[in-house]
C-alpha distance (Angstrom), angle and dihedral (degrees) to the residues before:
residue distance angle dihedral
M1 . . .
V2 3.77 . .
P3 3.82 116.3 .
I4 3.78 106.9 -109.2
L5 3.77 96.0 -113.7
L6 3.78 99.7 51.7
V7 3.78 88.7 98.9
V8 3.81 91.8 57.5
S9 3.78 100.7 34.8
I10 3.80 102.6 150.9
A11 3.77 139.1 131.6
R12 3.77 119.7 -76.3
K13 3.78 90.3 -100.9
G14 3.76 135.9 1.7
K15 3.77 126.5 14.2
A16 3.76 120.5 38.7
R17 3.75 121.1 -129.6
S18 3.78 120.3 -132.6
R19 3.78 116.6 -87.4
P20 3.80 112.4 -106.2
K21 3.76 117.2 -132.0
P22 3.79 114.0 -101.4
R23 3.74 116.8 -100.1
R24 3.78 116.6 -122.6
S25 3.77 103.4 -139.1
G26 3.76 109.9 156.6
L27 3.81 93.7 23.9
F28 3.78 93.2 96.4
R29 3.78 92.0 53.6
A30 3.80 89.6 52.4
L31 3.79 91.3 48.2
A32 3.77 91.6 50.0
L33 3.79 90.6 52.4
A34 3.79 90.8 48.6
M35 3.78 90.6 49.9
A36 3.79 93.4 46.8
W37 3.80 92.7 54.1
P38 3.82 99.1 87.6
L39 3.83 99.5 32.2
S40 3.79 92.3 95.8
T41 3.80 88.4 63.3
L42 3.78 95.3 42.0
A43 3.80 95.5 96.3
A44 3.78 90.4 58.4
Q45 3.81 90.6 51.4
E46 3.80 100.4 40.5
Q47 3.79 127.7 21.8
D48 3.79 96.9 -168.2
T49 3.82 105.9 102.8
S50 3.82 92.3 -157.8
A51 3.82 89.4 64.8
S52 3.78 89.4 51.8
T53 3.79 90.2 49.1
L54 3.81 92.3 52.7
L55 3.82 92.3 50.9
V56 3.79 92.9 47.3
T57 3.80 90.8 47.6
A58 3.81 91.1 50.3
A59 3.80 91.2 50.5
E60 3.82 91.2 50.7
L61 3.82 91.4 48.9
A62 3.80 91.0 50.2
S63 3.80 91.5 49.5
R64 3.82 89.2 55.3
G65 3.80 91.1 50.7
D66 3.81 96.2 -108.4
T67 3.79 94.2 129.4
A68 3.79 95.6 159.5
A69 3.81 91.1 57.1
A70 3.82 91.0 45.4
I71 3.82 91.5 52.6
S72 3.80 90.3 46.4
T73 3.83 91.4 50.7
L74 3.79 91.1 49.6
G75 3.79 88.9 48.5
R76 3.80 89.1 58.1
A77 3.80 89.1 49.2
T78 3.82 92.6 53.0
R79 3.80 91.2 48.9
R80 3.81 95.0 47.1
F81 3.79 94.1 40.0
P82 3.83 106.7 26.7
G83 3.79 90.9 170.0
L84 3.82 93.8 55.9
A85 3.81 103.4 108.6
E86 3.81 93.5 -171.4
A87 3.81 92.6 60.6
H88 3.81 92.1 52.3
Y89 3.80 90.9 44.7
H90 3.80 95.5 51.1
R91 3.79 93.3 45.3
G92 3.80 90.3 49.9
L93 3.80 89.5 45.4
L94 3.81 92.8 54.6
L95 3.79 93.4 46.0
S96 3.80 92.0 45.8
R97 3.78 95.5 49.0
M98 3.80 91.5 47.2
A99 3.80 93.3 49.4
G100 3.77 121.9 87.7
T101 3.78 129.9 -163.6
A102 3.80 97.0 -94.7
L103 3.78 122.3 115.2
S104 3.80 89.0 -117.6
D105 3.83 88.8 65.7
H106 3.80 93.2 56.2
M107 3.82 95.5 106.0
R108 3.80 92.7 48.1
R109 3.80 91.2 49.9
A110 3.80 91.6 48.0
E111 3.81 91.1 50.6
A112 3.82 90.9 48.3
K113 3.81 89.2 50.0
R114 3.81 92.0 54.6
D115 3.80 92.5 50.6
L116 3.80 95.1 46.2
E117 3.80 92.8 46.1
R118 3.82 89.9 49.4
A119 3.81 90.2 51.2
L120 3.81 89.2 50.8
E121 3.81 91.4 49.9
L122 3.80 88.0 56.0
D123 3.81 94.7 44.9
R124 3.82 106.6 21.5
H125 3.79 97.2 179.1
N126 3.78 100.4 46.4
P127 3.83 105.7 126.0
R128 3.79 93.9 -159.0
Y129 3.79 92.0 56.0
L130 3.79 89.7 50.3
L131 3.80 89.9 47.7
E132 3.81 95.0 52.6
L133 3.79 92.7 45.0
G134 3.79 88.6 52.3
R135 3.80 90.6 50.1
L136 3.78 89.5 51.9
R137 3.81 90.2 51.0
L138 3.81 88.5 58.1
K139 3.80 88.2 64.2
M140 3.81 92.2 51.9
P141 3.83 109.1 76.2
F142 3.80 97.0 -153.3
L143 3.80 94.1 45.7
R144 3.82 100.9 45.3
I145 3.82 92.9 104.5
E146 3.80 89.2 58.5
A147 3.82 89.5 57.3
G148 3.81 91.4 72.4
R149 3.81 91.0 53.7
L150 3.80 91.1 50.9
F151 3.80 91.9 48.2
R152 3.80 91.6 51.9
R153 3.81 90.1 51.0
A154 3.79 89.3 48.8
E155 3.82 89.1 49.9
E156 3.81 91.3 55.5
E157 3.80 93.4 46.9
A158 3.81 93.3 46.6
R159 3.80 90.6 51.6
A160 3.80 90.2 48.5
R161 3.79 90.9 52.2
N162 3.80 92.6 41.1
D163 3.81 87.8 -127.7
A164 3.82 103.1 162.0
A165 3.81 96.0 -177.6
V166 3.80 95.2 53.3
L167 3.80 91.6 40.5
A168 3.80 90.5 54.9
D169 3.82 90.2 49.4
V170 3.80 91.7 50.1
E171 3.81 95.0 46.4
T172 3.79 88.2 50.7
E173 3.80 92.2 52.0
L174 3.81 90.6 49.9
A175 3.79 89.3 49.1
D176 3.81 90.9 50.2
I177 3.80 90.9 55.7
H178 3.79 89.7 58.3
V179 3.81 92.7 41.2
R180 3.77 90.7 57.0
R181 3.77 91.5 47.9
A182 3.79 88.6 50.8
D183 3.79 91.4 46.7
N184 3.80 89.4 52.8
A185 3.81 88.0 61.2
Q186 3.81 98.6 34.7
N187 3.81 113.8 131.4
R188 3.80 87.7 -5.1
R189 3.78 119.8 -178.0
I190 3.76 129.7 -178.8
V191 3.78 122.7 -137.8
T192 3.80 113.8 -111.5
G193 3.79 136.1 -179.6
G194 3.77 119.9 25.7
A195 3.80 97.9 -33.2
L196 3.79 118.7 110.1
R197 3.78 99.4 -164.4
F198 3.80 143.9 -19.9
D199 3.80 108.7 -82.4
P200 3.84 112.8 -145.9
N201 3.80 91.5 -168.2
Q202 3.79 91.2 60.6
A203 3.80 89.9 45.3
L204 3.78 88.2 54.2
A205 3.80 93.7 48.4
D206 3.81 98.8 44.2
W207 3.81 125.2 32.4
R208 3.82 90.3 -155.6
Y209 3.80 93.8 59.9
A210 3.81 97.5 75.0
Q211 3.78 93.7 48.9
N212 3.82 94.4 44.6
F213 3.79 93.7 46.1
I214 3.80 93.4 49.5
T215 3.80 95.4 46.4
E216 3.80 100.8 34.9
Q217 3.81 108.3 25.9
S218 3.78 104.3 36.6
S219 3.78 139.8 47.4
A220 3.79 131.6 -153.4
V221 3.80 122.6 -103.3
E222 3.79 106.2 -133.6
D223 3.83 118.8 -128.2
A224 3.80 92.3 -3.8
G225 3.82 109.0 -178.8
E226 3.81 93.3 0.0
Q227 3.80 95.1 130.0
D228 3.80 91.6 51.7
R229 3.80 90.2 48.9
R230 3.80 90.5 54.7
R231 3.80 91.9 48.4
A232 3.80 90.7 48.3
E233 3.79 91.6 50.7
D234 3.81 90.7 52.1
Y235 3.81 91.8 51.6
F236 3.81 93.2 46.7
R237 3.79 91.3 50.8
A238 3.81 89.9 48.4
A239 3.80 89.4 52.7
L240 3.81 91.2 51.8
T241 3.79 90.3 47.5
A242 3.79 88.2 56.0
L243 3.82 93.2 44.4
S244 3.80 118.3 6.9
T245 3.82 93.2 -163.4
H246 3.81 95.5 54.4
Q247 3.78 99.6 131.2
A248 3.80 98.6 -167.8
A249 3.81 91.0 53.1
A250 3.80 91.7 46.3
S251 3.80 91.0 47.9
G252 3.80 91.9 50.3
L253 3.80 93.3 48.0
L254 3.79 91.1 46.7
G255 3.80 90.2 53.0
L256 3.81 91.3 54.0
L257 3.81 93.3 47.0
Y258 3.79 92.6 46.4
D259 3.79 94.5 50.9
A260 3.80 89.1 49.1
A261 3.85 89.3 51.4
R262 3.82 89.8 -122.2
F263 3.78 90.1 144.3
E264 3.80 100.1 159.8
E265 3.82 90.2 52.7
Y266 3.78 87.5 45.9
L267 3.79 90.2 54.5
G268 3.80 91.4 49.3
V269 3.81 91.8 55.5
A270 3.82 92.8 42.9
R271 3.81 93.0 49.2
R272 3.82 92.1 50.0
L273 3.79 91.3 49.6
A274 3.81 91.5 48.5
R275 3.81 89.8 48.9
D276 3.81 95.3 47.5
A277 3.81 95.0 40.2
P278 3.83 104.0 35.8
S279 3.80 93.2 167.4
S280 3.80 94.7 51.8
A281 3.79 114.9 114.1
L282 3.80 90.2 -168.0
A283 3.81 90.7 56.5
Q284 3.80 92.1 52.7
L285 3.80 92.2 44.1
A286 3.81 91.4 51.9
L287 3.80 91.2 45.3
G288 3.79 90.4 51.6
L289 3.81 90.2 53.5
G290 3.80 92.3 53.0
L291 3.79 93.3 46.2
A292 3.80 91.1 49.3
R293 3.80 92.4 51.1
T294 3.80 92.1 50.7
G295 3.80 94.2 50.5
R296 3.81 97.4 -105.8
D297 3.80 93.4 131.7
A298 3.81 99.6 162.8
E299 3.82 92.1 50.3
A300 3.80 90.2 43.9
A301 3.80 91.9 53.6
A302 3.81 91.0 51.1
A303 3.82 92.9 49.0
L304 3.80 94.0 46.7
D305 3.81 92.3 48.3
S306 3.81 88.6 49.5
A307 3.80 89.2 52.2
L308 3.80 91.4 53.8
A309 3.80 91.4 48.0
L310 3.82 91.1 52.3
M311 3.82 96.3 47.4
P312 3.79 125.3 101.4
P313 3.81 109.4 -104.0
T314 3.82 93.4 -106.7
D315 3.80 93.3 54.5
R316 3.79 92.7 44.1
R317 3.80 92.1 50.9
A318 3.81 90.4 49.6
I319 3.80 93.4 51.5
E320 3.81 95.2 43.1
D321 3.81 91.4 46.8
L322 3.81 108.8 118.8
S323 3.80 94.4 -162.0
P324 3.84 96.7 99.1
I325 3.81 92.7 56.3
L326 3.81 96.8 43.9
R327 3.79 129.5 79.7
R328 3.79 112.1 -96.5
T329 3.81 95.4 -104.6
D330 3.82 91.2 48.3
A331 3.79 90.6 45.7
D332 3.80 91.1 52.2
A333 3.80 90.7 51.0
Y334 3.80 90.1 46.8
Q335 3.81 91.2 52.5
R336 3.79 90.5 54.6
L337 3.81 91.9 59.2
S338 3.76 122.7 101.6
A339 3.80 119.0 -109.1
S340 3.81 92.9 -98.5
E341 3.81 91.5 46.1
R342 3.80 90.1 51.9
R343 3.77 91.4 52.9
E344 3.79 89.5 51.7
A345 3.82 90.5 47.3
Q346 3.81 89.1 52.4
R347 3.78 91.4 51.3
I348 3.80 92.0 49.8
Y349 3.79 92.8 45.6
W350 3.79 96.4 51.4
A351 3.80 93.3 41.7
G352 3.79 89.4 54.6
S353 3.80 92.0 43.3
D354 3.81 95.7 52.3
P355 3.82 103.5 118.6
L356 3.80 96.2 -155.3
R357 3.78 127.1 19.0
L358 3.82 91.7 -170.6
T359 3.81 89.9 73.2
A360 3.79 122.2 76.2
V361 3.82 94.6 -122.0
N362 3.80 140.2 48.7
E363 3.81 102.1 -113.1
H364 3.81 94.4 -167.4
R365 3.79 93.9 53.7
I366 3.81 90.2 47.6
E367 3.80 90.0 50.5
H368 3.80 91.6 48.4
L369 3.80 93.0 52.8
A370 3.82 91.2 42.7
R371 3.81 89.1 55.2
V372 3.79 90.0 50.1
A373 3.82 88.8 51.1
Y374 3.80 92.4 50.9
A375 3.81 92.5 47.2
N376 3.79 88.8 50.8
I377 3.81 91.6 51.7
R378 3.80 98.6 43.6
Y379 3.80 108.4 29.0
T380 3.81 105.4 35.4
A381 3.82 111.4 125.8
P382 3.83 109.4 -165.5
E383 3.81 93.2 -178.8
L384 3.82 88.6 62.0
H385 3.80 94.0 37.7
L386 3.83 89.2 -119.8
R387 3.77 124.6 142.7
G388 3.78 115.1 -144.3
W389 3.80 94.5 -109.8
E390 3.82 89.8 56.7
T391 3.81 95.7 58.2
D392 3.80 127.5 92.7
R393 3.79 93.0 -111.4
G394 3.79 91.0 44.2
V395 3.81 92.9 53.9
I396 3.82 93.0 49.8
Y397 3.80 91.3 45.6
I398 3.82 90.6 52.2
R399 3.80 91.8 49.7
Y400 3.79 101.1 43.6
G401 3.80 107.0 13.9
P402 3.81 128.7 -134.0
P403 3.80 110.6 -7.2
P404 3.82 110.2 -116.9
V405 3.81 87.9 -142.0
A406 3.81 121.7 33.5
V407 3.81 121.9 167.9
S408 3.77 137.8 161.8
F409 3.80 134.6 -153.7
A410 3.80 127.3 -152.3
P411 3.81 118.9 -103.8
N412 3.78 118.3 -83.9
T413 3.77 113.7 -122.3
E414 3.78 97.8 -163.9
G415 3.79 143.8 10.0
G416 3.77 129.1 12.1
N417 3.76 125.0 64.8
P418 3.83 109.7 0.1
E419 3.81 87.8 -141.2
Q420 3.80 88.8 63.9
I421 3.78 97.9 51.6
G422 3.78 110.2 112.6
K423 3.82 91.8 -1.8
I424 3.79 131.8 112.7
T425 3.81 111.7 -122.3
T426 3.81 114.1 -141.1
V427 3.80 120.8 -170.0
W428 3.80 125.4 -165.0
W429 3.81 116.1 -167.6
Y430 3.81 126.0 -170.5
P431 3.84 102.6 -171.2
E432 3.80 100.0 -172.0
R433 3.80 92.0 53.0
R434 3.81 95.5 34.3
L435 3.77 87.4 -128.4
R436 3.78 120.1 148.6
F437 3.78 131.4 175.5
V438 3.79 128.7 -170.5
F439 3.80 123.1 -158.2
Y440 3.81 133.0 -174.9
G441 3.79 122.2 -149.9
T442 3.78 135.3 179.2
P443 3.83 111.3 -120.6
G444 3.78 112.4 -104.3
Y445 3.80 95.7 26.3
N446 3.80 126.7 95.1
V447 3.79 92.9 -135.7
A448 3.79 128.6 98.7
R449 3.77 122.6 173.7
F450 3.77 133.5 -163.2
S451 3.76 114.1 -79.4
G452 3.79 114.5 -119.5
D453 3.79 113.1 -58.3
F454 3.80 93.8 3.0
L455 3.78 87.8 98.0
A456 3.82 89.0 64.7
Y457 3.81 90.7 39.6
A458 3.81 89.7 55.2
E459 3.78 88.8 54.6
D460 3.81 91.6 50.6
A461 3.81 89.4 49.0
R462 3.79 88.3 49.9
Y463 3.80 90.1 54.2
A464 3.81 91.6 52.3
A465 3.82 95.7 40.4
P466 3.82 115.8 6.7
V467 3.80 91.8 -174.8
R468 3.81 139.3 -3.1
Y469 3.80 130.4 -162.0
D470 3.79 98.3 -170.7
N471 3.81 92.2 136.6
V472 3.82 95.0 58.5
P473 3.84 106.0 110.8
V474 3.80 94.9 -134.9
N475 3.81 89.0 57.1
E476 3.80 95.7 48.1
A477 3.81 92.4 69.4
L478 3.79 100.0 22.7
D479 3.78 108.9 140.4
S480 3.81 126.7 -160.8
I481 3.78 126.3 -107.3
P482 3.81 112.8 -153.1
V483 3.79 110.7 -141.6
Q484 3.79 128.3 -167.0
V485 3.80 111.3 -162.9
A486 3.79 121.9 -158.9
R487 3.80 125.9 -177.0
F488 3.81 116.3 -147.2
R489 3.80 137.2 158.5
D490 3.77 121.6 -103.5
P491 3.86 120.2 -133.2
R492 3.80 89.5 -85.3
G493 3.80 91.9 53.7
A494 3.83 94.5 -109.0
P495 3.82 121.6 132.7
S496 3.80 114.6 -83.0
V497 3.81 121.1 -177.5
V498 3.79 122.4 -155.9
F499 3.81 119.9 -159.3
F500 3.79 116.1 -159.3
A501 3.81 107.0 -164.5
G502 3.80 127.4 -172.8
I503 3.80 109.5 -154.6
P504 3.82 110.4 -161.7
V505 3.79 94.2 -142.7
A506 3.81 98.3 164.4
H507 3.80 94.4 45.7
M508 3.79 93.4 41.7
L509 3.79 93.3 52.3
S510 3.80 99.8 34.9
G511 3.78 114.0 139.1
I512 3.80 94.7 23.0
D513 3.79 111.7 132.0
L514 3.78 94.5 -133.1
T515 3.78 133.9 105.5
R516 3.79 97.1 -165.8
S517 3.75 130.5 21.4
T518 3.77 143.3 152.7
L519 3.76 121.9 -91.3
Q520 3.78 119.7 -157.0
T521 3.79 116.7 -158.9
G522 3.77 131.3 178.0
I523 3.76 146.1 170.3
F524 3.81 119.8 -144.6
I525 3.79 124.2 -173.1
S526 3.78 124.6 -173.7
D527 3.78 135.9 170.0
R528 3.80 125.0 -113.3
L529 3.82 90.1 -82.4
E530 3.81 90.7 55.4
R531 3.79 92.9 -109.6
D532 3.79 112.2 151.0
I533 3.80 113.5 -107.0
F534 3.77 102.2 166.1
Q535 3.77 139.4 -5.7
R536 3.76 135.5 173.4
R537 3.79 127.9 -178.7
R538 3.77 130.4 -164.5
E539 3.77 133.5 -172.0
E540 3.77 123.0 -166.2
P541 3.80 140.8 157.4
V542 3.81 116.9 -99.5
D543 3.80 128.8 -160.3
L544 3.80 107.5 -138.7
S545 3.80 92.2 -166.6
E546 3.80 92.6 68.3
E547 3.78 115.3 109.9
R548 3.81 94.5 -142.1
Q549 3.78 106.8 115.5
F550 3.79 98.7 -161.9
E551 3.77 131.2 42.2
S552 3.78 112.8 -158.5
R553 3.77 120.6 -144.6
T554 3.79 125.0 -175.4
F555 3.79 125.2 -158.4
E556 3.79 125.3 -176.7
V557 3.79 119.6 -162.3
A558 3.81 131.3 180.0
L559 3.80 108.6 -136.4
D560 3.77 133.2 178.7
P561 3.80 117.2 -126.5
G562 3.80 110.4 -77.1
E563 3.80 145.8 86.0
Y564 3.80 120.0 -62.9
R565 3.74 143.3 171.5
Y566 3.77 118.0 -135.7
R567 3.80 133.1 -164.7
L568 3.79 128.0 -167.2
E569 3.81 111.0 -166.9
A570 3.80 139.9 179.0
L571 3.80 128.7 -170.2
E572 3.79 136.1 -178.5
P573 3.82 99.2 -155.9
T574 3.81 99.6 -155.8
S575 3.80 97.3 55.0
R576 3.82 93.6 24.3
R577 3.80 88.2 -133.4
A578 3.77 108.0 156.9
A579 3.78 145.0 175.1
R580 3.77 132.6 -158.8
G581 3.78 142.5 -172.7
A582 3.80 121.6 -171.5
A583 3.80 139.4 164.5
M584 3.77 144.0 143.3
L585 3.79 119.5 -86.3
E586 3.80 132.1 -162.5
V587 3.79 119.2 -157.5
G588 3.77 116.2 -164.8
A589 3.77 128.9 -155.3
P590 3.83 114.2 -97.5
R591 3.79 112.6 -97.5
T592 3.79 107.0 -130.6
G593 3.78 125.3 -160.2
V594 3.80 94.0 18.2
L595 3.78 136.9 80.1
D596 3.80 113.6 -82.5
L597 3.80 139.1 164.5
S598 3.76 135.6 -149.0
D599 3.78 118.9 -129.5
V600 3.78 115.4 -77.6
V601 3.82 116.3 -107.6
L602 3.80 117.5 -145.2
A603 3.80 111.4 -151.5
N604 3.77 143.1 171.5
N605 3.79 90.4 -129.3
I606 3.81 137.7 0.2
A607 3.80 126.3 -174.5
P608 3.82 132.7 163.4
R609 3.79 116.7 -109.5
T610 3.80 94.3 -161.4
E611 3.76 136.4 22.1
P612 2.89 121.4 -94.7
P613 3.84 96.6 19.8
R614 3.80 113.7 -147.8
D615 3.80 103.0 -172.0
R616 3.82 144.6 -10.2
R617 3.80 93.8 -68.6
D618 3.81 90.1 63.9
F619 3.82 90.7 64.0
F620 3.76 135.8 77.9
I621 3.81 103.9 -132.6
D622 3.81 123.1 -173.5
P623 3.83 97.7 -169.2
N624 3.76 125.7 -150.9
P625 3.83 101.6 -142.9
A626 3.81 93.9 -176.5
Q627 3.82 92.1 48.5
T628 3.80 86.1 -136.0
F629 3.80 122.3 136.2
A630 3.78 136.5 178.8
P631 3.81 119.3 -114.4
G632 3.78 108.4 -89.2
Q633 3.81 92.8 22.9
R634 3.80 117.6 127.2
V635 3.78 115.6 -115.8
H636 3.80 111.7 -141.8
L637 3.81 119.0 -154.9
Y638 3.78 132.6 -164.8
W639 3.79 131.5 -179.1
E640 3.79 140.0 149.1
I641 3.80 128.9 -123.6
Y642 3.82 117.7 -143.8
G643 3.81 129.0 -169.0
L644 3.80 97.8 20.0
R645 3.84 107.5 172.6
P646 3.83 114.0 -134.4
D647 3.78 124.1 -151.2
S648 3.79 123.9 -119.3
A649 3.81 89.9 -76.8
G650 3.82 91.7 54.2
V651 3.81 93.6 -107.8
G652 3.79 120.7 137.4
S653 3.79 121.1 -151.9
Y654 3.77 126.5 -167.3
T655 3.79 142.8 158.8
V656 3.81 124.6 -134.5
S657 3.78 124.8 -160.2
V658 3.80 125.1 -175.0
T659 3.81 115.6 -161.4
I660 3.79 119.2 -168.7
R661 3.81 120.9 -166.1
L662 3.78 129.2 -177.7
Q663 3.80 106.3 -132.1
S664 3.78 113.0 174.6
I665 3.80 108.8 36.8
E666 3.79 137.4 35.6
R667 3.76 111.1 -75.4
R668 3.80 112.8 -108.6
G669 3.77 97.9 179.5
V670 3.78 124.4 -59.5
V671 3.78 115.4 -141.1
A672 3.79 115.8 -172.9
R673 3.79 138.4 165.6
L674 3.78 136.1 177.3
V675 3.80 118.7 -113.4
G676 3.80 138.0 165.4
G677 3.78 117.7 25.0
A678 3.82 93.9 17.9
A679 3.80 97.1 39.8
D680 3.82 91.2 118.0
A681 3.79 95.4 42.4
I682 3.78 115.7 145.7
G683 3.77 120.0 -124.3
T684 3.81 99.0 10.3
T685 3.80 110.4 176.8
G686 3.79 138.4 176.8
E687 3.80 122.1 -150.7
G688 3.76 144.7 156.6
D689 3.78 138.1 69.0
D690 3.82 105.0 -125.8
R691 3.79 92.0 27.3
V692 3.77 141.5 32.0
T693 3.79 121.2 -127.6
L694 3.79 121.5 -168.1
A695 3.81 118.7 -170.3
Y696 3.78 138.4 -179.3
A697 3.80 138.9 166.6
S698 3.79 127.9 -132.9
E699 3.81 139.0 -172.2
L700 3.80 129.1 -168.1
A701 3.77 141.9 159.0
V702 3.78 106.1 -95.2
G703 3.80 97.9 -168.5
D704 3.82 111.2 157.3
R705 3.79 94.4 -19.3
D706 3.79 117.7 132.1
R707 3.81 91.0 -169.1
V708 3.78 141.3 24.0
P709 3.82 118.2 -144.3
E710 3.78 115.9 -141.3
Y711 3.78 128.1 -170.5
L712 3.76 137.4 166.3
A713 3.79 141.7 152.8
V714 3.80 127.7 -122.5
D715 3.78 121.2 -151.9
L716 3.81 108.9 -154.5
G717 3.78 92.2 -169.5
D718 3.80 113.4 -162.0
S719 3.82 94.9 -14.1
P720 3.83 112.0 153.4
E721 3.77 126.8 -108.6
G722 3.78 113.7 -85.1
L723 3.78 147.8 92.1
Y724 3.80 117.0 -54.0
S725 3.76 134.5 -175.7
M726 3.79 119.5 -144.1
E727 3.81 115.7 -159.2
I728 3.81 119.5 -165.2
S729 3.81 115.3 -162.6
V730 3.80 122.6 -175.1
Q731 3.82 122.5 -171.7
D732 3.81 122.5 -168.2
R733 3.81 102.1 -141.3
H734 3.81 92.1 -156.9
S735 3.82 100.0 48.8
R736 3.84 94.0 27.7
Q737 3.80 88.8 -134.8
T738 3.83 119.5 144.1
V739 3.81 130.0 -161.8
V740 3.81 126.4 -173.0
R741 3.81 130.6 -159.3
T742 3.81 125.9 -176.8
R743 3.79 134.3 -158.5
S744 3.79 131.3 -179.8
L745 3.76 123.8 -139.8
H746 3.78 137.2 -178.9
L747 3.76 127.6 -138.1
V748 3.79 106.2 -151.4
R749 3.77 126.2 169.2
G750 3.80 109.8 -117.7
A751 3.81 95.3 22.8
R752 3.80 114.7 150.5
R753 3.80 113.1 -89.8
């Protein structure tokens, strides 16, 4: 199977490379099966065993992928046995299936036509011969209308022979004719006002053009293609009545139901197909799509995983390939990995992409596979041997999901861009991301390719945003959890990390018609390879009538030195409203025998619980996870000093300086003073022009202490709103060692006090 991005294989930016032709893996197996179908009846049709041997040999050659030898063998059969219809049919079948729609395939199509017509002369009522000749007509632009006539003849003959398999094939082909007519008119708009046509070059140059043209210079055509959609649905249902496991008919019907948002009907068809064809990967893939779109995530995950397990290795590798949703340089590096390394890369990618660990499933992975399933249903082009996920539209759909705005314009018959003449113009517009994509497609074919330089534009968009999951429900209402992280030492001197999280309960659950609910919270810590290191979950009742806007949660975790990724999450399971805070974290090894500081905690209030306090647990701390304060609000600080060197009398002496700088706006005068725990500090000073520095000295008996807790409050007076940095510097006056820690804080009017 073709890797998904072969159709858009271009440099990271700039010029586009030529599109490689799709590979045809899997086609030979299908051809061999098609050829093997009538061999069981061959003896009744032809007594000469050498004819049978030639047909069997050709089928074996085709199954091994040696198509040229298979065609040559069938050629010998037609010459030795000119009256053997099966030899002509199979040779025409091979040539027809190998031929595309391009002008370069004209001779192959003509040769296939001669063989299929000769087979039909020898057996005029064979429905399969009529079917294959009709399929060949679909690849011949000037003979496509005749295909419908051949299919209707094949339908009559299949009914007369009570041949359910052929009848289902024929009904599906008739349905496809109407589907393509309907697709030609799907989302159709007509140009109004003074515009002559939609200009893709202007759409490429200006992101506003697509939106303005659609809303101001065009109008929708009501019920465009609706009659053809109804006819197609009737034919698909007739095909499934003839053969309930007919996957092409089921896929076509599912595409119609999906686009009409008839999801419960969609699920009914998908469930029946999965029941009747339990080994079908396509059935499970389609079922997973329907379950995902109806919010049944756990069932969807099971169906999609079943689909992957049932797929041939080539198809599974193509679908699991991360290349389409990575930047080009990352995709190239990914492609150079071994098979086992790719599997590990996939695990790491999806673990890091999981939007919410509190849920039982990975919503982003489900959405990715659901998009692949939809692309397979709607954009597959058998006549070009392209699976839906390999096409230009399929790749964009997989990266960015359903376009919020999708329109099409009728083909131009004259003037304008030569590329547009005779082609349907399809425009996809993603307003929030200002992304737009323009495709051209020949009427009657299920293929649309990037217009002009949109192939290169798609690559630039991929560099900026390789993939987006904006349409995933959990993301639509995902709130943010501010987290303040502080690294301390536990009583044994090992690293201990405290996470102060502010869960915006009232904002997160606003508009929910509940007075009480359950709130799930959790902390999840993994290493750089997304291996779980620590997790803790909580579940508690919450009163939604409370006025308190933030609910603070504190988690303390012992971690070895290293690099980690943490997540703080909250979820209300009924509404599925959620919030999340996540970032990378580095934990260093404790520095023994030298002066060291913990991180500085910014809080709304700090007060000792006992006197004298010995460490953080002896304090009441009301943390400020967002590190955001209102103008005039006191900023409380807490930190711990480690490794303070006492003098011979056991007394430690140190100097503290607090420097406050205004970072983000023009300084309008910063007035600050120390209050609270350092109110009686000796030698407090203020200095500086573009900053304020407050300093004091302190002495205390160290004794057997391994740490000294320090706390104070800073009153920023009438300082303006903006971003500030707060630098804490501690100097041990005996060892002359100095350590500095820095925190940022915001002053925002209206911040919670």
